[in-house]
LOZA-942302 format. One record per residue (C-alpha): residue number from 1; x, y, z. Coordinates in nm, 2 decimals, decimal comma, m for minus. Each point is the difference from the previous one (the first is absolute). Example, Ala and Ser with C-alpha at 12.3 -4.5 7.8 and 13.67 -1.06 7.14 Angstrom:
// residues 2
+-----+--------+--------+--------+
:   i :      x :      y :      z :
+-----+--------+--------+--------+
:   1 :   1,23 :  m0,45 :   0,78 :
:   2 :   0,14 :   0,34 :  m0,07 :
+-----+--------+--------+--------+
***
This chain:
// residues 90
+-----+--------+--------+--------+
:   i :      x :      y :      z :
+-----+--------+--------+--------+
:   1 :  12,11 :  10,50 :  10,09 :
:   2 :  m0,20 :   0,09 :  m0,31 :
:   3 :   0,27 :  m0,14 :  m0,23 :
:   4 :   0,03 :  m0,32 :   0,20 :
:   5 :  m0,37 :  m0,06 :  m0,02 :
:   6 :  m0,01 :   0,06 :  m0,37 :
:   7 :   0,29 :  m0,25 :  m0,06 :
:   8 :  m0,12 :  m0,26 :   0,25 :
:   9 :  m0,24 :  m0,27 :  m0,09 :
:  10 :  m0,20 :  m0,16 :   0,28 :
:  11 :  m0,13 :  m0,35 :  m0,06 :
:  12 :  m0,35 :   0,02 :   0,16 :
:  13 :  m0,06 :  m0,37 :  m0,10 :
:  14 :   0,28 :  m0,12 :   0,23 :
:  15 :  m0,10 :  m0,23 :   0,28 :
:  16 :  m0,06 :   0,17 :   0,33 :
:  17 :  m0,16 :  m0,05 :   0,34 :
:  18 :  m0,20 :   0,24 :   0,21 :
:  19 :   0,07 :  m0,04 :   0,37 :
:  20 :  m0,17 :   0,15 :   0,31 :
:  21 :   0,17 :   0,05 :   0,33 :
:  22 :  m0,19 :  m0,12 :   0,31 :
:  23 :  m0,11 :   0,32 :   0,17 :
:  24 :  m0,12 :   0,12 :   0,33 :
:  25 :  m0,17 :   0,35 :   0,02 :
:  26 :   0,08 :   0,05 :  m0,36 :
:  27 :   0,38 :  m0,05 :   0,06 :
:  28 :   0,22 :  m0,26 :  m0,14 :
:  29 :   0,11 :  m0,27 :   0,24 :
:  30 :   0,37 :  m0,03 :  m0,09 :
:  31 :   0,04 :  m0,31 :   0,22 :
:  32 :  m0,24 :  m0,19 :  m0,23 :
:  33 :   0,05 :  m0,11 :  m0,37 :
:  34 :  m0,22 :   0,16 :  m0,27 :
:  35 :  m0,24 :  m0,24 :  m0,17 :
:  36 :  m0,10 :  m0,04 :  m0,36 :
:  37 :  m0,32 :   0,17 :  m0,12 :
:  38 :   0,04 :  m0,05 :  m0,38 :
:  39 :   0,24 :  m0,17 :  m0,23 :
:  40 :  m0,01 :   0,11 :  m0,37 :
:  41 :   0,15 :   0,26 :  m0,22 :
:  42 :   0,16 :   0,32 :   0,11 :
:  43 :  m0,29 :   0,18 :  m0,17 :
:  44 :  m0,26 :  m0,21 :   0,19 :
:  45 :   0,18 :   0,06 :   0,33 :
:  46 :   0,02 :   0,38 :  m0,06 :
:  47 :  m0,37 :   0,00 :  m0,08 :
:  48 :  m0,09 :  m0,20 :   0,31 :
:  49 :   0,22 :   0,23 :   0,21 :
:  50 :  m0,17 :   0,31 :  m0,14 :
:  51 :  m0,34 :  m0,15 :   0,08 :
:  52 :   0,09 :   0,00 :   0,37 :
:  53 :  m0,11 :   0,30 :   0,21 :
:  54 :   0,28 :   0,26 :   0,00 :
:  55 :   0,01 :  m0,01 :   0,38 :
:  56 :   0,11 :  m0,36 :   0,00 :
:  57 :   0,24 :  m0,01 :  m0,29 :
:  58 :   0,30 :   0,04 :   0,22 :
:  59 :  m0,07 :  m0,36 :   0,12 :
:  60 :   0,06 :  m0,14 :  m0,35 :
:  61 :   0,31 :  m0,07 :  m0,21 :
:  62 :   0,06 :  m0,16 :  m0,34 :
:  63 :   0,28 :  m0,25 :  m0,05 :
:  64 :   0,11 :  m0,06 :  m0,36 :
:  65 :   0,32 :  m0,05 :  m0,21 :
:  66 :   0,21 :   0,31 :   0,00 :
:  67 :  m0,01 :   0,21 :  m0,31 :
:  68 :   0,26 :   0,27 :   0,05 :
:  69 :  m0,01 :   0,29 :   0,03 :
:  70 :  m0,38 :   0,04 :   0,07 :
:  71 :  m0,10 :  m0,33 :   0,15 :
:  72 :   0,15 :  m0,15 :   0,31 :
:  73 :  m0,06 :  m0,35 :   0,14 :
:  74 :  m0,21 :   0,14 :   0,28 :
:  75 :  m0,22 :   0,29 :  m0,09 :
:  76 :  m0,11 :   0,23 :   0,28 :
:  77 :  m0,34 :   0,18 :  m0,02 :
:  78 :   0,16 :   0,32 :  m0,12 :
:  79 :   0,17 :  m0,18 :  m0,28 :
:  80 :  m0,32 :  m0,18 :  m0,10 :
:  81 :  m0,18 :   0,33 :  m0,03 :
:  82 :   0,27 :   0,13 :  m0,23 :
:  83 :  m0,01 :  m0,31 :  m0,22 :
:  84 :  m0,38 :   0,03 :  m0,01 :
:  85 :   0,04 :   0,36 :  m0,14 :
:  86 :   0,27 :  m0,11 :  m0,24 :
:  87 :  m0,22 :  m0,29 :  m0,13 :
:  88 :  m0,27 :   0,25 :  m0,10 :
:  89 :   0,25 :   0,16 :  m0,24 :
:  90 :   0,10 :  m0,32 :  m0,17 :
+-----+--------+--------+--------+
***
C-alpha cells in the first residue's frame, strides 16, 4: 500500500458530513438512521471525529465524495483513523 499512498492525492477540502448513529448501551441501532453532527470539509469532519472519545468513535461515520482508492463514500471509523494518520504526513 505504500506505493498507492505515495501516488494518491486526497482532497481534504472536499465536502463531507459527519454522522452519528443512534445508540443504546454504546451500540449502533441499525433500525434507525444516522443523523448529521457536522457538515464541512473532509478535514473538518476528520478533526471532529478525532475529538470524540475513542470508546464512542464506532458510532460515527463520514460521508463524502469517493476519491479512489483511499476514500470511499462512507468512511467507517477504522478508515477515518487511517486518513487522519495519512493527513499528518501531507
